[in-house]
C-alpha positions in Angstrom: 0.0 0.0 0.0 2.9 2.2 0.8 4.0 1.8 -2.8 0.6 2.8 -4.2 0.6 6.0 -2.1 4.1 6.7 -3.1 3.3 6.2 -6.7 0.2 8.4 -6.4 2.3 11.2 -4.8 5.0 10.9 -7.4 2.3 11.1 -10.2 0.8 14.2 -8.6 4.2 15.8 -8.3 5.2 14.9 -11.8 1.9 16.0 -13.2 1.9 19.3 -11.3 5.5 20.1 -12.4 4.6 19.3 -16.0 1.5 21.4 -15.9 3.4 24.1 -14.0 6.0 24.2 -16.8 3.5 24.4 -19.7 1.5 27.3 -18.1 4.5 29.7 -18.2 5.4 28.6 -21.7 1.8 29.1 -22.9 1.6 32.5 -21.1 4.8 33.6 -22.7 3.5 32.5 -26.2 0.3 34.3 -25.6 2.1 37.5 -24.6 4.3 37.2 -27.6 1.3 36.7 -29.9 -0.5 39.6 -28.3 2.5 41.9 -28.7 2.8 40.9 -32.4 -1.0 41.5 -32.9 -0.5 45.0 -31.4 2.4 45.7 -33.6 0.4 44.6 -36.6 -2.5 46.8 -35.6 -0.1 49.8 -35.3 1.4 49.0 -38.7 -2.0 48.8 -40.3 -3.0 52.1 -38.7 0.2 53.8 -39.9 -0.4 52.4 -43.4 -4.0 53.7 -43.4 -2.8 57.1 -42.4 -0.1 57.1 -45.0 -2.6 56.0 -47.7 -4.9 58.9 -46.7 -2.1 61.4 -46.8 -1.1 60.1 -50.2 -4.6 60.4 -51.5 -4.9 64.0 -50.2 -1.5 64.9 -51.8 -2.6 63.4 -55.1 -5.9 65.3 -55.0 -4.0 68.5 -54.3 -1.7 67.8 -57.2 -4.7 67.2 -59.5 -6.5 70.3 -58.4 -3.3 72.4 -58.8 -2.8 70.9 -62.3 -6.3 72.0 -63.2 -5.5 75.5 -61.9 -2.4 75.6 -64.0 -4.4 74.5 -67.0 -7.1 77.2 -66.5 -4.4 79.9 -66.0 -2.6 78.7 -69.2 -5.9 78.9 -71.1 -6.5 82.4 -69.8 -2.9 83.3 -70.9 -3.5 81.8 -74.4 -6.7 83.8 -74.7 -5.0 87.0 -73.6 -2.2 86.4 -76.1 -4.7 85.8 -78.9 -6.5 89.0 -78.0 -3.3 91.0 -78.0 -2.3 89.6 -81.4 -5.7 90.4 -82.8 -5.7 94.0 -81.4 -2.2 94.5 -82.7 -3.3 93.4 -86.2 -6.2 95.9 -86.0 -3.8 98.6 -84.8 -1.4 97.9 -87.7 -4.3 98.1 -90.1 -5.4 101.4 -88.7 -1.8 102.6 -88.9 -1.6 101.6 -92.6 -4.9 103.3 -93.3 -3.7 106.5 -91.5 -0.4 106.4 -93.5 -2.3 106.1 -96.8 -4.6 109.0 -95.9 -1.5 111.0 -94.9 0.2 110.3 -98.2 -3.0 111.4 -100.1 -3.3 114.6 -98.1 0.4 115.4 -98.8 0.1 114.9 -102.5 -1.1 117.9 -104.6 -3.5 115.7 -106.6 -7.3 115.4 -106.0 -10.1 117.9 -105.7 -11.0 119.9 -102.6 -14.1 117.8 -101.8 -12.2 114.6 -102.0 -9.5 116.1 -99.8 -12.0 117.2 -97.3 -13.5 113.7 -97.1 -10.1 112.1 -96.8 -9.2 114.7 -94.1 -12.3 113.6 -92.1 -11.4 109.9 -92.6 -7.8 110.8 -91.6 -9.0 112.3 -88.3 -11.2 109.3 -87.6 -8.4 106.9 -88.5 -6.1 108.9 -86.1 -8.6 108.4 -83.3 -9.1 104.8 -84.1 -5.3 104.3 -84.0 -5.1 105.9 -80.6 -8.0 103.7 -79.4 -6.3 100.6 -80.8 -3.0 101.5 -79.2 -4.7 102.0 -75.9 -6.5 98.7 -76.2 -3.3 96.9 -77.1 -1.6 98.3 -74.0 -4.5 97.2 -71.8 -4.5 93.7 -73.3 -0.7 93.5 -72.8 -1.2 94.3 -69.2 -3.8 91.5 -68.9 -1.4 89.2 -70.7 1.3 90.1 -68.3 -0.9 89.4 -65.3 -2.0 86.1 -66.8 1.6 85.1 -67.4 2.4 85.9 -63.8 -0.6 83.8 -62.7 0.6 80.8 -64.8 4.1 81.0 -63.2 2.6 81.2 -59.7 0.3 78.2 -60.3 3.2 76.2 -61.8 5.4 77.0 -58.8 2.6 75.7 -56.5 2.3 72.6 -58.7 6.0 71.9 -58.6 6.0 72.3 -54.8 3.2 69.8 -54.4 4.8 67.4 -56.8 8.1 67.7 -54.8 6.1 67.0 -51.6 4.6 63.9 -53.2 8.0 62.7 -54.3 9.4 63.1 -50.8 6.4 61.2 -49.4 7.0 58.5 -51.9 10.7 58.2 -50.9 9.8 58.1 -47.2 7.3 55.3 -47.9 9.8 53.4 -50.1 12.4 53.6 -47.3 9.9 52.3 -44.7 8.9 49.5 -47.1 12.5 48.4 -47.3 12.9 48.1 -43.6 
């Protein structure tokens, strides 16, 4: 009987030491797994934030590219208007010169000279108006050109920021 009791006690001691040893190993494994899950969650959160920042940066670049496009279109329209006004001014200038030549020549009757003189005065006023319009349109063109440069500078800055963000993410991805 003494043997049976001793065997029972030995079994209880062996079983308790075996169970006692597995509990710390299982707890250590659980702690390790829990730590890894937390790290994965943090990594996912960081990735989500990075993805949102990239989307915002891309949206800003697209919006700025549209602003550059609109400013460029305004500049092109201003240049076209300046060119057209300049052509009209040159035409008025040629007309004025032809009237002036006619008035300086001794040919022609008085009535025709009087009519040409009236046309000459009108052409002179038209030339002044065209010159003034060309100057105003050139000022508008200059402002449009400055606006295009400003918008392009903003776009370049945003693209540089996007490039920096891409490099940061590339470096983090390599780690």
